N, C-alpha and C positions, 0 to 999 in steps of 0.2 A: 449725264453728258459732261462730266468733268474733263474729258479728253479735249474739248474745244476751248477750255478756259485759257490756256496759254495763247490762243489766237484771238482773244476778244477784241483787242485794239485793231487788229487787221480786219476782222469781220465787221467792226463798226465802220471802218473806212469803206469796205465793200458795200455796206448798206447805204452810206452817204453817196458814194459814186453812182450806184445804180439808181437811187432815188433822183439824183441830179440828171442822169442821162434820160430817164423816163420823163421827167418834168420838162427837160429841154426840148423834147419832141413836140410838146404843146406849143412852145414859143416859136420853134422853127416852122411849124405848120402855119402859124398865124402870120408870120412876117417874111419867111423865106420861101414859103410854098412847098416845103419838104417836111413831111409827106403831104401829098395833095389830099385835102379834106374839106369839110364844110366850113371851117374857120379861116380858110386862106384869105389873104388881103384884109386882115383885121385893121380897124382904125384905132390908134391909141386914144382917141377921145371916147371910145365906148368902154364899158366895164370889161368885156372880154378882151379888148385890145390892150387895156391897161394891165390886165392879168398876163397877157402875152409878153409885155415888156419885163414884168417880174419873172416870168418863166424863162425867158432868154437869159437875162442877166443872172438871176438866182440860180438857174440850172448850171451855168458855167462856173459860178463861184462854188456851188456845192461839189461839182466834179473835182475842182482844184482843192477844195477844203480851205478856202480863203474866207475869212470873216464868217466862219461856219455858224457860230451861235446866233448872232443877230440876224443873219440872212435866213437861217432856218426858222427863227421865230416869226419873221415877216411872212415867209412862205406858208407857215402853219396857219397864220391868220388869213392869208389869201385863200387857202384851200377851205377853211371853215366858212368864209364868206361865200365861196363858190357853192358849197354844199347847201347852206341855208337860203341862198338867193335863187339858185337854179334847180336844186333837186328836192329839197324838203317840201316845197309847195305841191309837188306831185304825189306825195304820200309819205307815210311814216317810215316804212321799212326801206333802208338803203338799197337792198337788192331789187326792190320794185320801182324805186324812183330814179335808179341809175346813178346814185351818188356814192356807191361803195368806194370807188377810187378816190374821190375827193375827201371822203372821211378818213380813209387809210393814209393818204398823203398828209393830211392835217396832223394826225397823231405821229406819223414817222418823223415829220419835220419838228414837231414839238419835242420828241425824244432827242433828236439831234441837237436842238437848241440847248437841251440840258446836258447831254453827254459829250458834245463837241465833235470834232472831225475824225478822231482816231489817229493812229500812228502814221498813216500815209496821208498826211495833209500838209498844206503849206502853212497852216496855223501852227502845227507842231514844229515844222522846220524853222519858222521864224520865232519860236519860243513863246507864242501867244496862247498855247493850249495848256 
């Protein structure tokens, strides 16, 4: 697959943007009611509500590629906590305990914390990458 190597920086940015957009949905559902779901009207004083604040702010920052490394590290930890707090008690296998997304998000954000935001990021534009 060497033909994709010249596009690795752009594809890293696409991964960051898509992870940010997908995570942002969790925060907008909790605080803006879009989309309508079981977590609407979350309270920031609850664990899920606190996660919603991180999902809203972190999702936007991920989309923009601003402060990518520290934000991704925080989001990785948040997703790991979500997995072990909400999913792992239901069983060992992520596919059975409903935690495969939380686990995947955790590792994607951990990778982004290491790799940075890619070529299409505000971090790159401001010379912080």
